[in-house]
C-alpha positions in Angstrom: -16.2 -118.9 -42.3 -19.9 -119.5 -41.1 -20.1 -115.7 -41.5 -18.8 -116.0 -44.7 -21.8 -117.9 -45.9 -24.2 -115.6 -44.6 -24.1 -113.0 -47.5 -24.5 -115.9 -50.1 -27.3 -117.4 -48.4 -29.2 -114.0 -47.6 -28.9 -113.1 -51.6 -30.1 -116.7 -52.6 -33.6 -116.2 -50.7 -35.3 -113.9 -52.9 -33.9 -116.1 -55.9 -35.5 -119.0 -53.8 -38.5 -117.4 -53.1 -39.3 -116.5 -56.9 -38.7 -119.5 -58.3 -41.1 -121.7 -55.6 -43.6 -118.6 -56.5 -43.3 -119.4 -60.3 -43.3 -123.2 -59.4 -46.5 -122.5 -57.5 -48.2 -120.0 -60.2 -47.6 -122.6 -63.1 -48.9 -125.4 -60.9 -52.1 -123.9 -59.9 -52.4 -122.7 -63.7 -52.3 -126.3 -64.8 -54.9 -127.4 -62.3 -56.9 -123.9 -63.2 -56.8 -124.7 -67.2 -56.6 -128.8 -67.2 -56.7 -130.4 -63.3 -60.4 -129.2 -62.6 -63.2 -130.3 -64.5 -65.5 -128.4 -66.8 -68.4 -127.0 -65.0 -71.6 -128.3 -66.5 -73.6 -124.9 -66.8 -71.0 -122.5 -67.9 -68.6 -124.7 -69.6 -64.7 -123.5 -70.0 -65.3 -119.9 -69.2 -65.8 -121.2 -65.7 -62.4 -121.5 -65.1 -61.5 -117.7 -65.1 -63.4 -117.9 -61.5 -59.8 -119.8 -60.1 -58.1 -116.1 -61.2 -60.9 -113.9 -60.5 -61.8 -115.0 -56.8 -58.3 -115.6 -55.3 -57.5 -112.1 -57.1 -60.2 -110.9 -54.9 -58.9 -112.4 -51.7 -55.5 -111.4 -52.6 -56.5 -108.1 -53.0 -58.4 -108.2 -49.5 -55.1 -109.0 -47.8 -53.0 -106.9 -49.0 -55.1 -103.9 -48.5 -55.8 -105.0 -44.5 -52.1 -105.2 -44.7 -51.9 -101.4 -46.0 -54.7 -101.1 -43.2 -52.7 -102.5 -40.5 -49.3 -101.0 -41.3 -51.3 -97.4 -41.1 -52.5 -97.7 -37.8 -49.0 -98.6 -36.8 -47.9 -95.9 -38.4 -50.2 -93.8 -36.5 -49.3 -95.0 -33.3 -45.5 -94.9 -33.9 -44.6 -92.6 -36.4 -42.4 -95.6 -38.0 -41.2 -95.2 -41.2 -40.9 -99.0 -41.9 -45.1 -99.6 -41.1 -45.1 -96.2 -44.0 -43.3 -98.2 -46.1 -45.0 -101.5 -45.4 -48.5 -99.4 -46.1 -47.6 -98.0 -49.4 -46.5 -102.0 -50.8 -49.8 -103.1 -49.4 -52.0 -100.6 -51.1 -49.8 -100.7 -54.7 -50.0 -104.9 -54.7 -53.3 -104.6 -53.4 -54.4 -102.4 -56.4 -52.6 -104.4 -58.7 -54.3 -107.6 -57.7 -58.0 -105.8 -57.5 -57.4 -104.7 -61.1 -57.0 -108.2 -62.0 -60.0 -109.0 -60.1 -61.7 -106.0 -62.2 -60.7 -106.7 -65.4 -61.4 -111.0 -65.2 -65.1 -110.3 -64.1 -66.3 -108.2 -67.1 -64.7 -110.9 -69.1 -66.7 -113.9 -67.4 -69.8 -111.5 -67.2 -70.0 -110.9 -71.2 -70.4 -114.6 -72.6 -72.4 -115.5 -69.3 -74.9 -112.5 -68.8 -74.6 -110.8 -71.9 -73.0 -107.9 -70.8 -69.6 -106.6 -69.4 -70.8 -104.9 -66.5 -73.8 -104.1 -64.0 -74.2 -101.9 -60.7 -74.2 -105.0 -58.6 -73.7 -104.6 -55.3 -70.6 -106.3 -55.3 -69.3 -105.2 -58.3 -70.0 -101.5 -57.6 -68.4 -101.6 -54.2 -65.3 -103.4 -55.6 -65.2 -100.7 -58.3 -65.3 -98.2 -55.4 -62.6 -99.7 -53.4 -60.4 -99.8 -56.6 -61.2 -96.0 -57.0 -60.3 -95.1 -53.1 -56.8 -96.6 -53.4 -55.9 -95.5 -56.7 -56.9 -92.1 -55.0 -54.8 -92.7 -51.7 -51.9 -93.8 -54.1 -52.4 -90.8 -56.1 -52.3 -88.6 -53.0 -49.0 -89.8 -51.8 -47.5 -88.5 -55.3 -48.9 -85.4 -55.6 -49.0 -84.3 -51.9 -45.2 -82.8 -50.5 -43.4 -85.4 -48.6 -43.1 -84.6 -45.2 -44.6 -85.8 -41.6 -48.4 -84.4 -42.6 -48.0 -86.4 -45.9 -47.9 -90.3 -44.6 -49.8 -89.2 -41.6 -53.3 -88.1 -43.6 -52.6 -91.2 -46.3 -52.5 -93.5 -43.1 -56.1 -92.1 -41.6 -57.9 -92.4 -45.0 -56.4 -95.8 -45.4 -57.6 -96.9 -42.3 -61.3 -95.4 -43.0 -60.8 -97.3 -46.4 -60.5 -100.4 -45.0 -64.2 -100.5 -43.9 -65.2 -101.2 -47.5 -63.2 -104.5 -47.2 -65.3 -106.4 -45.2 -68.6 -104.9 -46.8 -67.6 -106.0 -50.1 -66.9 -109.5 -49.1 -70.7 -109.5 -47.4 -72.1 -108.0 -50.4 -73.7 -111.2 -51.7 -74.8 -112.3 -48.6 -76.5 -108.9 -47.6 -77.6 -107.9 -50.9 -79.6 -109.4 -53.9 -77.6 -108.9 -56.8 -76.7 -110.3 -60.0 -73.3 -111.4 -58.8 -72.9 -115.6 -58.5 -73.9 -116.4 -55.0 -71.1 -117.4 -52.7 -69.5 -121.0 -53.1 -67.0 -120.8 -50.0 -68.4 -120.4 -46.5 -72.0 -119.8 -48.1 -74.2 -122.7 -46.4 -74.6 -126.0 -46.5 -75.6 -126.0 -50.0 -72.4 -123.9 -51.4 -69.2 -125.3 -51.9 -66.8 -126.8 -54.8 -66.2 -130.4 -56.1 -63.2 -131.6 -54.9 -60.9 -131.0 -58.2 -62.3 -127.5 -58.1 -61.8 -127.1 -54.6 -57.8 -128.1 -55.3 -57.5 -125.6 -58.5 -59.2 -123.0 -56.6 -57.0 -123.2 -53.4 -53.8 -123.6 -55.1 -54.7 -120.1 -57.2 -55.2 -118.6 -54.1 -51.9 -120.2 -52.3 -50.2 -119.1 -55.7 -51.4 -115.4 -55.5 -50.9 -114.9 -51.8 -47.4 -116.4 -52.4 -46.8 -113.8 -55.3 -48.3 -110.7 -53.3 -46.1 -111.5 -50.4 -43.2 -111.8 -53.1 -43.9 -108.3 -54.2 -44.8 -106.8 -51.0 -41.3 -107.6 -49.8 -39.8 -105.9 -52.8 -42.0 -102.8 -52.5 -41.3 -102.6 -49.0 -37.4 -102.7 -49.2 -37.5 -100.2 -52.4 -39.8 -97.8 -50.3 -37.7 -98.3 -47.0 -34.4 -97.3 -49.4 -36.2 -94.2 -50.6 -37.2 -93.3 -46.8 -33.1 -93.8 -46.1 -32.3 -92.1 -48.7 -34.3 -88.8 -48.1 -33.4 -88.9 -44.4 -29.8 -88.9 -45.4 -30.3 -86.0 -48.0 -32.3 -84.1 -45.2 -29.0 -84.9 -42.4 -26.4 -83.4 -45.1 -28.7 -80.5 -45.9 -28.4 -79.7 -42.4 -25.0 -80.1 -41.5 -24.6 -77.8 -45.0 -26.5 -75.4 -43.2 
């Protein structure tokens, strides 16, 4: 009897995880739009911060996962590591897109322009282009042992942009706002703003984990199907 319950429990886990993530996203949305106070200088447009910055943190986390999985693949040639690297890159690029889209929406009413070639903005755009190229490379090159090795090597190189992007507003002067988190004694958020921000970070990270898990399983199944086809061709030969 215990064994009979195991499949049902296992099949419920993704739905429970999805429901929990949706609940967290809705709570974070309420805090971002209503719970947090309106910022005195910028007004309502500042509320996009609760999506813009968490999207960047989540993208960095997913791309660091891609780098870690790529290193593991280079060390062990594990299909699981390769599948995780693909999942991390795809989800990371999606969150990086949210960051790059939400930034100009904030910049237009505040700066009067959609885009400036600020160090942080330029590095983030470069990062988006690098990981887009990474995913395109995986699509256009023939599948085989060389493709994942080349992609993994590029992912490790591209990951160097992540800490540079994070530190850009600390190392160079630009138009991007100064850091309000971990930026010094004069930085910080009002308590209710901090709650809204960290709830959004938690919700985005939960969504990232859900999406990475889904894409990882899908990519692993693709690896398995390819291997079964390869074995079948060998048997027929």
